[in-house]
C-alpha positions as CSV (number, residue, x, y, z in Angstrom):
1,M,-41.0,29.0,-23.8
2,P,-38.5,27.9,-26.6
3,I,-39.2,24.8,-28.9
4,D,-36.5,23.3,-28.0
5,V,-37.4,23.1,-24.0
6,L,-40.8,22.4,-25.5
7,V,-39.5,19.4,-27.7
8,E,-37.5,17.9,-25.0
9,G,-39.7,17.4,-22.5
10,L,-42.7,16.0,-24.8
11,L,-39.9,13.2,-25.1
12,F,-39.2,12.8,-21.9
13,Y,-42.6,12.6,-20.8
14,K,-43.6,9.9,-24.1
15,S,-40.2,7.9,-23.1
16,A,-40.5,6.6,-27.1
17,P,-39.8,7.6,-30.4
18,Q,-41.7,10.2,-31.7
19,K,-43.2,11.3,-35.2
20,K,-42.3,14.8,-36.4
21,Q,-44.8,15.6,-38.1
22,T,-47.1,15.0,-34.5
23,V,-44.7,17.4,-32.7
24,M,-45.3,20.1,-35.7
25,K,-49.0,19.9,-35.4
26,L,-48.5,19.7,-31.7
27,F,-46.6,22.2,-31.5
28,G,-47.8,24.6,-34.8
29,I,-44.4,25.0,-35.6
30,S,-42.6,24.1,-39.1
31,D,-40.3,21.9,-40.6
32,L,-37.6,24.5,-40.6
33,E,-38.6,25.7,-36.7
34,L,-38.2,21.9,-35.7
35,G,-35.0,21.1,-37.0
36,T,-33.5,24.5,-35.8
37,A,-35.2,23.5,-32.3
38,I,-33.7,20.1,-32.9
39,E,-30.1,21.0,-33.7
40,T,-30.6,23.6,-30.4
41,L,-31.6,20.6,-28.1
42,K,-29.3,18.1,-29.6
43,V,-26.2,21.0,-29.1
44,R,-27.5,21.5,-25.3
45,L,-27.3,17.6,-25.0
46,V,-24.4,16.6,-25.8
47,S,-22.5,17.0,-22.6
48,G,-25.2,15.3,-20.2
49,A,-26.7,11.8,-20.2
50,T,-29.5,11.8,-22.7
51,R,-28.7,12.3,-26.4
52,L,-31.7,12.7,-29.0
53,V,-31.6,10.4,-31.9
54,E,-32.8,11.6,-35.2
55,T,-33.9,9.7,-38.0
56,A,-35.9,11.1,-41.6
57,D,-39.5,10.7,-39.5
58,E,-38.8,10.2,-35.5
59,I,-37.0,11.7,-32.7
60,Q,-36.2,9.9,-29.4
61,L,-34.5,11.2,-26.3
62,V,-31.7,7.9,-25.4
63,T,-29.1,7.7,-22.4
64,C,-25.8,8.6,-23.9
65,S,-23.6,5.5,-24.9
66,E,-21.2,6.2,-22.1
67,L,-23.4,5.0,-19.5
68,A,-23.8,2.1,-20.6
69,P,-21.8,0.3,-18.4
70,V,-23.3,2.1,-15.7
71,I,-26.8,1.4,-16.7
72,E,-25.9,-2.5,-17.2
73,A,-24.5,-2.6,-13.4
74,M,-27.4,-0.9,-12.0
75,R,-29.6,-3.3,-14.4
76,K,-27.6,-6.4,-12.6
77,S,-27.7,-5.5,-9.2
78,E,-31.5,-4.9,-9.7
79,L,-32.4,-8.2,-11.0
80,K,-30.1,-9.8,-7.8
81,A,-32.0,-8.3,-5.4
């Protein structure tokens, strides 16, 4: 299975930022391999509902900013119910 798919699955499952070092150790990959997977994943996600956010040490899946009004409306509706 491609590394970018493994990383996406991990981030979806964890629903929280993950340390790059932890991801590399978990999948037995190098910094270069993770970097390539991150770039591939960013490209794949660019037109979907989620995005990959990367800092120097961590990566995380987040909802795209364009969905903020829809999510806010759903949240308000749920609070009223």
